C-alpha positions in Angstrom: 101.7 76.7 141.5 101.7 73.8 138.4 101.7 76.7 136.0 104.2 78.3 137.1 106.3 75.2 137.7 105.6 74.5 133.3 106.3 78.1 132.6 110.2 77.8 134.7 110.4 74.7 132.4 109.3 76.5 129.6 111.8 79.7 130.3 114.9 76.6 131.0 113.8 75.0 127.5 114.0 78.5 125.8 117.5 79.4 127.5 119.0 76.4 125.9 117.9 76.4 122.7 118.3 80.6 122.5 120.6 79.8 119.7 118.2 79.4 117.2 116.1 82.3 118.0 117.9 84.8 116.5 116.8 84.0 112.5 113.3 83.8 113.4 113.9 87.3 115.4 115.4 88.8 112.5 112.3 87.0 110.3 110.0 89.1 112.9 111.6 92.3 112.4 111.9 92.0 108.5 107.9 91.2 108.5 107.5 94.4 110.8 109.3 96.6 108.3 107.4 94.7 105.2 104.1 94.7 106.5 102.8 97.9 105.6 104.1 97.8 101.7 102.1 94.4 101.9 99.4 95.8 102.7 99.6 98.8 100.6 99.9 95.9 97.6 97.7 94.0 98.6 94.9 96.7 98.8 95.7 98.3 95.4 95.6 96.0 93.5 93.0 93.0 94.5 94.6 90.2 93.2 98.1 90.3 94.3 97.7 87.8 98.1 100.4 88.3 100.8 102.5 85.6 99.5 102.8 87.1 96.2 103.5 91.0 97.3 106.5 89.7 99.8 108.2 88.0 96.7 108.0 91.1 94.9 109.0 92.8 97.5 111.8 90.8 97.9 112.9 90.9 94.0 113.0 94.9 94.2 114.7 94.7 97.0 117.7 92.5 95.1 117.2 94.3 91.7 118.2 97.5 94.3 120.9 96.4 95.9 122.3 95.1 92.4 121.9 98.7 91.5 123.9 99.5 94.2 126.4 96.8 93.9 127.1 98.1 90.3 127.2 101.8 91.2 129.3 101.4 94.2 130.7 98.0 93.9 133.5 99.0 91.9 134.9 102.1 94.2 134.4 99.6 97.5 136.6 97.0 96.2 139.1 99.0 95.2 138.9 100.2 98.8 139.5 96.9 100.3 142.3 95.9 97.9 143.8 99.4 98.7 143.0 98.1 102.1 144.5 94.6 101.8 147.8 95.8 99.8 148.5 98.6 102.3 147.8 96.8 105.3 151.2 96.7 106.8 151.6 100.3 105.9 148.7 101.8 106.8 149.5 99.8 110.8 152.7 100.9 111.2 151.8 104.7 110.1 148.6 104.7 112.6 151.1 103.6 115.2 153.8 106.0 114.3 151.2 108.9 114.3 149.9 107.8 117.8 153.2 107.7 119.0 154.2 110.8 117.5 151.5 113.2 118.8 150.9 111.3 121.9 152.5 110.1 125.2 151.7 106.5 124.5 154.4 104.3 122.9 154.5 101.2 121.0 157.1 98.9 119.5 156.1 99.3 116.3 157.7 96.9 113.8 156.4 94.0 116.6 152.9 95.2 117.0 153.2 94.9 113.0 154.7 91.8 112.9 151.5 90.4 115.2 149.1 91.8 113.6 150.3 90.3 110.0 150.7 87.3 111.3 147.5 86.9 112.3 145.9 88.1 109.4 148.2 85.4 107.7 147.1 82.4 109.7 143.3 83.2 108.7 143.5 82.3 105.3 145.5 78.8 106.0 142.9 75.7 105.6 141.8 75.3 109.1 140.4 79.3 108.9 139.6 78.8 105.4 137.4 75.6 106.4 136.2 76.9 109.4 135.2 80.4 107.6 133.5 78.6 104.6 131.3 76.6 107.9 130.2 80.2 109.1 129.6 81.3 105.4 126.8 78.1 105.2 125.2 78.8 108.5 125.0 82.2 107.2 123.3 81.4 104.0 120.8 78.8 106.0 120.2 81.3 108.9 119.0 84.3 105.8 116.8 81.5 104.1 115.5 80.8 107.6 115.0 84.7 107.7 113.1 84.6 104.5 110.6 82.0 105.1 109.8 83.1 108.7 108.8 86.3 107.3 106.9 85.1 104.6 104.9 83.3 107.7 104.7 85.8 110.2 103.2 88.5 107.8 100.5 85.7 106.3 99.8 83.6 109.3 100.0 87.0 112.1 96.5 86.6 112.6 96.6 83.2 113.5 99.2 83.2 115.1 97.7 86.2 117.4 94.6 84.1 117.9 97.0 81.2 119.3 98.7 83.0 122.1 95.6 85.3 122.6 93.6 81.6 123.6 95.5 81.9 126.9 95.4 85.1 127.9 92.3 85.1 130.0 88.9 86.3 128.5 88.2 89.4 131.1 91.8 90.5 130.2 91.7 90.3 126.1 90.9 93.8 125.6 93.5 95.0 127.4 96.0 92.6 126.1 95.0 93.1 122.3 95.4 96.9 123.0 99.0 96.8 124.6 99.7 94.6 121.5 98.7 97.0 118.9 100.5 99.3 120.8 103.7 97.6 121.0 103.4 96.7 117.4 103.0 100.8 116.3 106.0 101.4 118.2 108.0 98.6 116.8 107.4 99.2 113.3 108.2 102.9 114.0 111.5 102.3 115.6 112.7 99.5 113.2 111.7 101.5 110.2 113.4 104.8 111.4 116.5 103.6 112.2 117.0 101.7 108.4 116.1 105.3 107.4 118.8 106.5 110.1 121.2 104.3 108.8 120.2 105.3 104.8 120.8 108.9 105.8 123.9 108.9 108.4 126.0 106.5 105.6 125.3 109.7 103.1 126.4 112.1 105.7 129.4 110.5 106.7 130.5 109.6 103.5 129.9 113.3 102.0 132.4 114.6 105.5 135.0 112.6 104.8 135.1 112.9 100.7 135.2 116.4 101.6 138.2 116.3 103.9 139.6 113.6 101.1 140.1 111.0 103.7 140.8 107.2 102.0 138.2 104.8 102.3 135.4 107.6 102.8 132.3 105.4 101.4 133.4 101.9 103.9 133.7 104.3 106.7 130.1 106.2 105.5 128.7 102.8 105.6 130.6 101.7 109.2 129.1 104.8 110.5 125.5 104.5 109.1 125.5 100.9 110.3 126.5 102.0 113.8 123.2 103.6 114.0 121.6 100.5 115.2 123.4 100.3 118.3 121.9 103.2 120.3 124.9 105.5 122.2 127.8 103.7 122.0 127.3 102.8 118.2 127.4 106.3 116.9 130.5 106.6 119.6 132.3 103.6 117.9 131.8 104.9 114.0 133.1 108.3 115.0 135.7 107.4 116.5 137.0 105.5 113.9 136.3 108.4 111.4 138.1 110.5 113.6 141.1 108.2 114.1 141.7 107.2 110.3 141.3 110.9 109.0 143.2 112.6 112.0 146.3 109.6 110.6 145.8 110.5 107.2 146.1 114.1 107.8 148.7 114.0 110.3 146.9 115.3 112.9 146.5 118.9 111.1 144.1 121.4 112.6 142.2 120.4 109.4 141.9 117.0 111.1 140.1 118.1 114.2 137.0 119.5 111.7 136.3 115.6 110.6 134.9 114.7 114.6 133.5 118.2 114.6 131.2 118.1 111.7 130.2 114.2 112.8 129.1 115.6 115.8 127.0 118.5 114.3 125.4 115.9 112.1 125.2 113.5 114.8 122.8 116.6 116.9 120.6 117.6 114.2 120.2 114.1 113.6 119.0 113.8 117.7 117.1 116.7 117.3 115.8 117.4 113.8 115.8 114.1 112.3 115.2 111.6 114.5 111.9 113.6 115.9 110.6 113.4 112.3 111.5 110.2 111.8 110.8 108.0 114.7 109.2 110.5 117.1 109.0 109.4 120.9 108.3 105.6 119.7 110.4 103.9 122.4 110.2 106.7 124.8 113.6 105.6 126.9 115.8 107.5 129.4 119.4 107.3 128.4 120.3 105.5 130.9 117.9 103.2 130.5 119.2 102.5 127.0 122.5 102.5 128.2 121.7 100.1 130.4 119.6 97.5 128.3 122.1 97.8 125.5 125.0 96.8 127.7 122.6 93.8 129.3 121.5 92.9 125.3 125.3 92.4 124.6 126.4 90.5 127.8 122.9 88.2 126.9 123.2 87.6 123.2 126.0 89.3 122.0 125.4 91.2 119.0 122.5 90.9 118.3 121.3 91.7 122.4 122.8 95.0 121.8 120.1 95.1 118.4 117.0 94.0 119.9 117.6 95.5 123.4 115.8 98.9 122.7 112.8 97.4 121.3 112.5 94.6 124.4 112.9 97.4 126.9 110.2 99.3 125.4 107.7 96.7 125.5 108.8 96.4 128.9 108.4 99.9 129.5 104.7 99.3 127.5 103.7 96.4 130.0 104.8 97.9 133.0 102.8 101.2 132.3 99.6 99.2 131.2 100.1 96.6 134.4 101.3 100.0 136.8 99.6 103.3 135.5 100.2 106.3 136.4 98.2 107.3 139.5 95.7 110.8 138.1 97.1 113.9 139.0 100.7 112.4 138.6 101.9 113.5 135.0 105.6 113.1 133.6 107.9 116.4 133.0 108.3 117.3 129.6 111.8 115.7 128.2 115.1 117.5 128.5 117.4 116.7 126.1 120.8 117.4 127.1 123.4 118.6 124.6 124.3 122.2 123.5 122.2 122.1 120.3 119.4 121.5 122.7 120.3 124.4 125.1 121.0 126.4 122.1 117.4 126.2 120.0 116.0 126.4 124.3 117.9 129.6 124.2 116.8 131.2 121.2 113.0 130.0 121.6 109.9 132.3 123.4 109.3 136.1 122.9 112.4 137.7 121.1 111.2 141.0 123.7 112.6 138.1 126.5 116.0 137.0 125.2 118.4 139.4 127.4 121.8 139.2 128.2 122.2 136.6 131.4 124.4 134.8 132.9 122.0 132.1 133.4 123.3 128.3 132.5 121.7 125.5 130.9 120.0 124.6 134.5 118.8 128.2 134.7 116.9 127.6 131.1 115.6 124.2 132.2 114.0 125.5 135.0 112.5 128.4 133.5 111.3 125.5 130.6 110.1 123.6 133.4 108.0 126.5 134.7 106.6 127.9 131.9 105.7 124.0 130.7 103.9 124.0 133.8 102.2 127.0 133.3 101.1 126.1 129.5 100.1 122.9 130.9 97.7 124.9 133.6 96.5 127.3 130.6 95.5 123.8 128.9 93.9 122.6 131.6 91.7 125.8 132.3 90.8 125.4 128.4 89.6 122.1 128.5 88.2 122.6 131.6 85.7 126.0 130.2 85.5 123.9 126.9 83.5 121.0 129.0 81.8 123.4 131.3 80.9 125.2 128.1 79.4 121.9 126.4 77.4 121.0 129.5 76.3 123.9 129.5 74.9 124.1 126.0 73.9 120.2 126.4 71.7 121.5 129.4 70.2 124.1 127.5 69.2 121.7 124.5 67.6 119.7 127.3 65.7 121.6 128.4 64.6 123.5 125.4 63.7 120.5 124.0 61.5 119.7 127.0 59.9 122.9 126.6 58.8 122.2 123.2 57.7 118.9 124.8 55.7 120.0 126.9 54.0 123.0 124.0 53.4 120.4 122.1 51.8 118.3 124.8 49.6 121.4 125.5 48.6 121.8 121.7 47.5 118.5 121.5 45.7 118.4 124.8 43.7 121.8 123.8 42.9 120.4 120.3 41.7 117.3 122.5 39.1 119.7 124.1 37.9 121.6 121.1 37.0 118.3 119.3 35.2 116.9 122.5 33.8 120.5 122.8 32.7 120.7 119.1 31.3 116.7 119.2 29.2 118.0 122.3 27.7 120.7 120.8 27.3 118.8 117.3 25.3 116.1 119.5 23.3 118.9 121.6 22.2 120.6 118.1 20.9 117.6 116.9 19.4 116.6 119.8 17.7 120.2 119.9 17.0 120.4 116.0 15.1 116.6 116.2 13.2 118.3 119.2 11.8 121.5 117.4 11.3 118.0 114.6 9.2 116.4 117.0 7.2 119.5 118.6 6.4 120.6 115.1 4.9 116.8 114.3 2.8 117.0 117.1 1.4 120.6 116.3 0.5 119.1 113.1 -1.0 116.4 114.5 -2.5 118.1 117.0 -3.7 120.5 114.1 -5.4 117.9 112.0 -6.9 116.4 114.3 -8.7 119.8 115.7 -9.6 120.2 112.4 -11.1 117.0 111.6 -13.2 117.4 115.0 -14.8 121.0 113.4 -15.5 119.1 110.3 -17.6 116.3 112.0 -19.1 119.5 114.4 
């Protein structure tokens, strides 16, 4: 009872100081990203210690960012300047296009005036002071992130041992195994998300640049960064790119190619890139992903949306470890929805079986499930046959070894018997020879005695 009371007090304390945790959480994420590089550097160069390796990686990252700014900075600055100079015209153009092409109506001058008033108020001294306070807090948070990431890397084993002291000894092995699996899962997820951000930023920029959309670089980066937020983030990126593109192209037929191309890129990412980069790291149902993201946003805002999926996946691992699936009950293969998945399933399998049919995605899914069950039974039978064959081979080997041992024992026993018989025969021969010698001596003595007697006579 006392233990649960202190646990409740600890949770209340954590809730009241929750605003302090974001820099440390981000520092932990950075540590997850840097740890493989730090480990690689320390193993390749013996005199490099983890703190020095982290410093080298930070410097390399800084120089990389400077290079990117030198390469893309002028274009970004130009796009920011154009947005600032043309903000009033852009807002009016978007509203006019929406009013013309859709049933929605806006009082364009009023809405434009309200937006411009808000932008002008942002330049007042009070707002500038508030912005300055935000900048100072952000710099402090960045410093805390960097320092905490260094300590997370250098003292990771010490931190693990500290928390392991509070775990009962009989459950420590299970906790260590669970923590290692969580570590692998989080590392795959975080590093994979960063790779996806870079890929989708360049892909989105290329699509928008191909259609001749202004501010293609900014919108492309926005689409890539939105990959951090599962499910909802990519939709926001595609929505913004569609609105800006269709507005600039005046809702022509060509403008419909922008959402189509971005949607196709998203499908390719989901079914080609993500399995290679992240794999099944989290193994969460799409509804669970959406629920976790919404709960994270409600509890911790933007940061909650970022960490919602790793936290939900960690909770799933804990539940799977505490309440494992009973034997004989196996999860069915994951059926990813979407047109591309249906198209891939449609053209998989034996080419002779691809007959024209009216079956839809649901029938294909049922057929895929039946095929998976058949394959699972075949694999199970093969494994059982291999196990039986292995047991038979092992049993035959044991029988052979036992027969060899018995044969050796028989040979040894026969050799001992022969040696004993030979020893007995030697003793008998020696005794017979000694007896013959005694007889000869007695005969000689008797002859001498007879000879002496004859002489005396």
